[in-house]
N, C-alpha and C positions, 0 to 999 in steps of 0.2 A: 594195735588198736585200730579197728577200721573205721575211717570217717563216712559219715552218712551225708549225702549233699541233698539239701531240699530247696527248689527253685523256689524264687522269690525273696530270699533273704540274704544278708548282708555277708560278705567273706570277713571271716576272722572272729566270728562270734565264737565265745567259750562256754562251755558247758560246766554246770557246778562240778566241785571236786568229788570224786567217787562216781561219776556217771560218765556215759559214753561221750566223747568229743564230737561235736558236730560242725560242720563247715556249710555255710549258706552262700549260694551263688544267685545273684540276681540276673534273670535272664530277659528283663523288659525295663527299657529305660523309664526314668520317672517322668511322668508327663508334665510339659512345662505349663507354668502358669498362664491365666490369659492376662493381657495388659489391664492396667487399671482403666475402669470404663469412662473415665473423664479425659484419656489421652487419645481415644481412637473415635472414628466415626464422626457425625456432625458436631456433637458436643467437643470432641478434641479439636477438631479444625477450627471452631469458634474460639476457643480459649487460646490456641496458639497463634491465629492470625488477628484476632479483634481486641482480645483481651489480655494479651501477654505480659503488657506493662502497664504502668499508670499512665504514661504518656499514650499508649496505644488505646488504652479505654477510653480516655478523654477526647481523643480523635474521634473513635468509632461513634461515641454519643453525639458529638457535634455533628458527625456526617449523618447519622440517622435524624437529627432534628431538621438537618437542612433538606435531607430528602422528603420528610415529613411536610415541610413547607411548601417544596417546589412541587412535587410529583402530583399531589392531588390535582392542582390547577393545570398541569400539563394534560393529564390524562382526561380531565373534564372537558379543555378546550380541543383537543385533538382525537378524541374518541367519543365520549359519552353524550356531549352536546354538539357535537359536529353535524353538519348538513353533507348527506352523501348522495342526494339525487335533487335534481333540479335543472331547468332550462335556461335560467338567466338568474340576474341579481336579486330577483324577488324572493329567491330560496333562501337568500343569506342575509337578508335584511332583518331588523328587528322587528319582532311581533309582540304585541301587547306590551311595549317597553322592555322587553328580554331579548337582549342581544345573543344570538346562536354562537357555537364555536367555529372550529373550523369549516371553511366551504369547500369541501373535497368535490363537489359538483362541479366548481370552477376547474380543478385539476384533472378530473376526468373528461371534460369538455375540452380542454386546451392539451391534452396529454401529447396527441400528434405533434401539436406545433411546437411543445417542449423538445420533442426529439428530432424532429426533421427541419424545424424552422419553416423558411420558404421554399423548401425544395418542391419541385413538382409533385403533384400528388400521384400521377399515373407513373412516375419513375421512381418512386419511394422504395419499391422492391429492391432497387441497387442497393439502397442503404440497409435494407433488412439483410442482404447477401452479404454486404460488407460487415455487419455485426457477427454474421455466422463464421466467415473466414476468420475474422479476428479472434472469435471464442476458440476456434480450432487451434489456430496459432499459439495463443496463450496458454491454453491447456496442454498442448504438446510440449511447449518449452517448460511450464511448470510441473508436469507430472513426472516425477522423478524416475519410475519404472516405465516411461513409455517407450516402444520401440523405436529403433533409428532414431535418436535425438539429433544426429548430426544432420539428417535429411530434414528434421524439423527446424532446424537452426537457419539451414538454405531458405525454407519456406518462410520462415517469420521475418529474417532480415532482408531477404531479396523478392521472393515471389509475391508475398502479402502485400509489401509497398507497391509494387507495380499493379497488381491486381487492384487494389484499393483506389490508386490514382485514376486507373481506367474506367473503374465501376462509377465512381463519384464523378469524376470531372468528364466521362465520355471518352468513346473511342470509335472513330470511324470503321475501322477494321473489324471490331466487333458488334458494329451495328447499334451502337450506343450513341445517342445524341448529347451533344455538349451541354453542360449544366455550369454556368459560371458560378466562381465561390462566392459571389455576393448574395447568391440564394441559399447556400450551405448555411445551417443554423443549428441552434439547439444543442442537445446532448451528442450528437453526431460531430460536431466542430470541436467540440470539448474533449473527447475521445481522441479525434485524430491530432490535436495539437498536443495533448498529454502523451499519446502512444510516441509521437515523434519525438518529443522531448527526453521521454524515458529510454528510448531506444538509442538515441544519439548522444545522449550524456554520458553514459558509461565507458564506450570505447574513446570519446574524445577526452573524457576525464583521465582516464590511464595512461594516455599519451601525453597530456599535459603535466601529469604527475610526475611520470618518468623523465620529462623534458626538464622539469623543475629540479629534479636529483641527478640531470644529467652532468657529467664532468666537460662538455662542450660549452663555452662560455656562452656562444650565440644562442644556442638552443636553450640553455637556462635563462639567459637574459629576456628573450621573447616569451618563455613560458611563463616566467615569473610577472613580467609586465601584463600579458593579458589576464593572468589570473587576478592580479591586484586591481586591475582598472575595472573589470566586470563586477568584481564582488564588493568594489568601493561604491557603485551606483544601484540604485533600486531598480527593480524590474519594470516598473512602469517607466522610468527613464530609457531604459532599453527598447522598449516597445514604442516610444514616442520617437526615437532616433530610427528605428527601422522603418516605421510607419511615415513619418512627416520629413526627416533629414535625408534619408538615404536616396529619394528620388531627385534630391537638388544636386547631388553627385553625379548623377547619370544624364547620359546625352538626352536629348529630347524625344529621339526615335526609340529609346528603350524605356520600356515600363516592367516593371515587377508586380507581380500579383500581391494584393494586402495581405492576403492569409499565408502565401509564402514569405514574406517577410517577417510575420509574425512566428513563423515555424522557424526560421533561421535564429531570429533573436532569442527565443526561448531556448532553443538547443545550445545555443553558444553559451547563454547565462547559465543554464544547468550544468554545463560540462565544467565551468568554472569552480562551482560548488564541489562538484564531484571530485574535481581533481584534488582538492585539499582532503576530502574524505578518504580518497586511495592513499595519498601521501601519508595520512595519519596511519593507516595500515602498513604501509611499508616501513615507516619507522619503528611502527610496535615489534618487528620482527627481529628476534637476536641476530646478531652480527654473523653467529656460527652457521647460520643457513645459507647465508651468501658465500662463507668461506668454504663451507662443505659443497656447495654445487661447483664453485671454482675448482676444488680439489678433484672433483669427478671430471673434469675436463669440458664441462659443459660452457657453451658461448654464452653471450649476454642475454640474447633473445631466448635461447632454451632455458636458461636459468630463470629468467621472469615468467615464461611459460609454463614450465613445469614444477617449479619450486617455489618461487617468491610470490607471484601473484595469487596463485590458488589460495594459499594462507593468508596473504593480505586481505583478499576479498571476504575470506571467512570471517576474519577478525571484525571487519567494518560492515558486516550485513546490517545490524540495526541502523547505522548511520546512513547507509546507502537507501535503505528502505525509508529513512527518514526524509531523505532529500528528495525521494519519488513522491511521497504523500505531500510535500511542501509544494513540488511541482505541479501535482495535480489540482492542488486548491488555486494556486497562482494563476491558473488559466481563466479565473473569474475576473482578473484585470483585462481581458480581452476586450470586454465591453467598453472600457475608457476610450479604446483607439477604433471603435465602431466595428469590431466583429462581432458577428452574431452567435455569440457562444450560448450555452445552458442558461446562465444567469441572465443574459440580455434577453432571452425568449421570455422568461419569467417577468422580467422588468417591462417589457411590451405588453404583455398578456394581461398583466394585474391593472394597466389603466385602460383596458378595453371597456367603454360605456356599458356594454351588456354585463359585465360582471362587475361594475362599480359598487362594492359592497364594502361594509367597515372591517370585514375580517378577511378579505380578498387578499391583500398584501401580505398579511402574516402567514395565510396558509401558503401562498406561494413561496415566500422564504422558507418556512418549515418544510415543504417538500423538498426545496434544493439542498436544506440541511441534511435530511434524509437520505437523499441520493449521494452527496458528499460522503456522508458518514459510511455509508455502504461499501464504496469502492476504497476509501482509506483504511477502514477496519478491515476489509478483505485482504489489502496488502500487508497490514500489519500482522494479521493471522498467519498468511502464509511465510512471512519472515520468521515468526516465533517457531513455527514448526521447522523450517529449514534449520534454525539454530540448535534445536534438540536433536535434530538428525545428525548434524555435523559435528556436534560436541560429544557425541557417544564415545568416541576414541580418546577424548580428553579426560574422561571421568575415572577416578581412581577407585 
């Protein structure tokens, strides 16, 4: 008896007795059902992230109430009631008994002072060029697909510091007049100090971490002593030592620039913290990584450069960036030792009688908070993208 095949039916279906037997074969798969509406889209994200449990729901409600209490006042002060234009304090004083919001006219009028400090006006193009060269170097290093990143590293670590020193300080060969560091100030100084600290802390921290794990007693002893001593005192103490105490130990005919002393102090301070961050990454690696590298016949420095350090630094990316963010914010302590950084420029400008208004100080500090947030959030965002990129191979 011949079987008739009908597309779209199930295999093994039997016809009634006395009738022709038919076999049905389905040629198209059954369409999959869509996910429940409550688990996808905006509703699904809200349920999964904000209301996934009673405790999460309570925290969401508390956060919403806190935002409803704080945000309207912030928006009112910073935006809707703010003063955006004016020539002096009269634009930001109370009118008809009503106090205005943020005095952004003050920031607009003093923005150049916030950036350059007392740097000569006719020479500020050198600072602008320094910003451009620095942006090129940072972009070259951070762009993962940038061409010839080996050359970019040489530019960032060697060429850029030399060019920056000649541009900002002056160089007779280049026809640039000398500008004393006492006239440097504002955001320029903050970026210089933070940049030097960030660049110097990682290699010094790696050497100190390796020294602390060294089997050579002398190397280990001095590494441990340096790390524990520096980490045992606050940064402001280090800055006071570098600014006040260091000249007392030098001969009378030798003077060290105040800014250079601060740069050395901050670089050493940050390297001690970075050493512990790197050491945590080294300890997190399985022992088999070291044994496998030695089994391949690699020497100590080859093993560290090719096998151990890349994995250790990858593990500690969040902690490294956290140290960088803390270092960038700690540059605000420079004003205590008389270095004219970004926050010191705002402190100086806010007491100017020309802009002595009730909201001037709050506006200056708000502007500083925004600038610090932009830089710190940028570093954190880049670190998150690096983590996602480097963790692709670890996902199962």
